[in-house]
C-alpha positions in Angstrom: 131.6 -70.7 146.7 128.9 -68.7 148.5 126.6 -71.7 148.5 129.4 -73.9 150.0 130.0 -71.3 152.7 126.3 -71.1 153.5 125.8 -74.9 153.5 128.9 -75.8 155.5 128.1 -77.6 158.7 130.1 -79.4 161.4 128.8 -82.9 160.6 128.4 -85.5 163.3 125.2 -87.6 162.9 124.7 -87.5 159.1 127.5 -89.7 157.9 126.1 -92.6 155.8 128.8 -95.1 156.8 130.3 -95.3 153.3 134.0 -94.4 152.9 135.0 -91.5 150.7 136.5 -92.5 147.3 140.2 -92.0 146.7 139.8 -89.6 143.8 137.4 -87.4 145.8 139.7 -87.5 148.8 142.6 -86.5 146.7 140.7 -83.5 145.3 139.8 -82.4 148.8 143.3 -82.7 150.1 144.6 -80.8 147.1 142.2 -78.0 148.0 143.7 -78.0 151.4 147.2 -78.0 150.0 146.3 -75.0 147.8 145.7 -72.8 150.9 147.6 -69.6 151.3 150.5 -69.8 153.8 152.8 -67.3 155.4 156.1 -67.1 153.5 154.8 -69.9 151.3 155.9 -72.4 154.0 152.9 -74.7 153.7 153.4 -75.7 157.3 150.7 -78.5 157.2 150.7 -82.2 156.7 147.7 -84.4 156.4 147.6 -87.8 158.1 144.7 -89.9 156.5 143.4 -92.5 159.0 141.1 -95.2 157.8 142.2 -98.2 159.9 139.1 -99.4 161.9 141.2 -100.1 165.0 142.8 -96.7 165.1 139.4 -95.0 164.5 137.9 -97.0 167.3 140.8 -96.2 169.7 140.4 -92.5 169.0 136.6 -92.6 169.3 136.9 -94.3 172.7 139.4 -91.6 173.8 137.1 -88.8 172.6 134.1 -90.4 174.4 136.1 -90.3 177.7 137.0 -86.6 177.1 133.3 -85.9 176.3 132.3 -87.5 179.6 134.8 -85.4 181.5 133.4 -82.2 180.0 129.9 -83.2 180.7 130.7 -83.9 184.3 132.2 -80.4 184.6 128.9 -78.7 183.6 126.2 -77.3 185.9 123.0 -79.4 185.7 121.1 -77.1 183.3 124.0 -77.0 180.8 124.5 -80.7 181.2 120.9 -81.3 180.3 121.4 -79.2 177.1 124.7 -80.9 176.2 123.8 -84.5 176.8 121.8 -85.1 173.6 124.4 -83.4 171.4 126.6 -85.8 169.4 130.1 -84.4 169.2 131.8 -86.7 166.6 131.4 -89.2 163.8 134.8 -90.9 163.9 133.7 -94.4 163.3 130.7 -93.5 161.1 132.7 -91.3 158.7 135.3 -94.1 158.1 138.0 -91.5 157.4 139.9 -89.1 159.6 142.2 -86.4 158.4 144.7 -85.3 161.1 146.0 -81.8 160.1 149.3 -81.0 161.6 151.3 -77.8 162.0 155.1 -77.7 161.7 156.4 -74.4 163.1 159.9 -75.2 161.9 158.9 -75.5 158.2 160.7 -72.8 156.2 163.6 -72.4 158.6 164.3 -69.5 161.0 163.7 -66.5 158.7 160.1 -66.8 157.5 158.8 -63.9 155.5 155.6 -62.7 157.2 156.1 -64.4 160.6 158.8 -62.2 162.0 156.5 -60.1 164.2 153.4 -62.3 164.3 154.4 -65.9 165.0 150.8 -67.1 164.9 150.5 -66.6 161.2 152.1 -70.0 160.9 149.3 -71.8 162.6 146.8 -69.5 161.0 148.0 -70.8 157.6 147.3 -74.4 158.6 143.8 -73.4 159.7 143.3 -71.9 156.3 144.1 -75.4 154.8 141.4 -76.8 157.1 138.9 -74.3 155.8 139.8 -75.1 152.2 139.2 -78.8 153.0 135.9 -78.1 154.5 134.6 -75.9 151.7 135.9 -78.3 149.0 134.1 -81.2 150.8 130.8 -79.3 150.8 131.2 -78.7 147.1 131.8 -82.5 146.7 128.7 -83.3 148.8 131.0 -84.7 151.5 130.6 -84.0 155.2 133.3 -82.8 157.6 133.2 -82.8 161.4 136.0 -81.1 163.4 136.7 -83.1 166.6 138.0 -81.0 169.4 137.5 -83.3 172.5 140.9 -84.9 172.8 144.2 -84.7 174.5 146.8 -83.5 172.1 149.6 -85.8 173.4 147.2 -88.8 173.0 146.6 -88.0 169.3 150.3 -87.2 168.8 151.2 -90.7 169.9 148.3 -92.4 168.2 149.3 -91.3 164.7 153.1 -90.9 165.5 153.5 -87.2 164.8 157.2 -86.4 165.2 158.4 -83.4 167.3 158.2 -80.4 166.8 155.2 -81.1 164.6 151.8 -81.0 166.4 148.3 -82.1 165.4 145.9 -79.2 165.3 142.7 -81.0 164.1 141.1 -84.3 163.5 138.5 -84.0 160.7 135.9 -86.7 160.2 135.3 -86.9 156.4 132.8 -88.9 154.6 129.6 -89.1 152.5 126.5 -87.8 154.2 122.7 -88.2 153.9 122.2 -84.5 154.2 123.5 -81.2 155.5 121.4 -79.8 158.3 119.8 -76.5 157.6 120.5 -75.3 161.1 123.8 -75.9 162.9 123.6 -78.6 165.7 124.6 -76.2 168.5 121.7 -73.9 167.5 119.2 -76.7 167.0 120.0 -78.2 170.5 120.0 -74.9 172.2 123.6 -74.7 173.2 124.4 -71.4 171.6 122.9 -69.0 169.0 124.9 -67.3 166.4 125.1 -63.5 166.2 124.3 -61.3 163.3 127.0 -59.7 161.1 126.0 -56.3 162.4 127.2 -57.3 165.9 130.6 -58.2 164.6 131.4 -55.3 162.3 133.2 -52.2 163.7 134.2 -49.1 161.8 137.6 -47.3 162.3 138.0 -48.7 165.8 136.6 -51.5 168.0 
């Protein structure tokens, strides 16, 4: 488990182009489905996308969003950002759209009475389980966050009130990078644990 946590990377450029096998995919989805959830509501669903046309449509949309972000940057940040690959939608051959259903479990959800966000937190825990199980399987995952939510909702026909909260590119990889891409390309360094730990109060 500690090895998987240490090795986990947001994979973009290292997908081999092979498609993940069904048995492996099922094990990874089962790990996601085994995540803890508030009130045992399991408020997630997983939409597996492997159709080349759908993958291409989404990749083109993401490329447009990437350009819009790049155009918003000051010149020095634009120069840092330009070489960074932000997705592997086509190359991975498989997308997993993780959705969140706030209505799952009804109106009286144990544990969500005072902190409503515990519902979406639960779905994010499923994403983390998928990610760590994938690393254990030698499979890469890239979390795509350059998209318009309504576009993705319509693309994979997510019914209201369910909403998509992640597109994960999933597939075999040639390697896991030792250093995260955003560090390697100079976008942002991580901070040490000592900077994040507080005792008794913030």
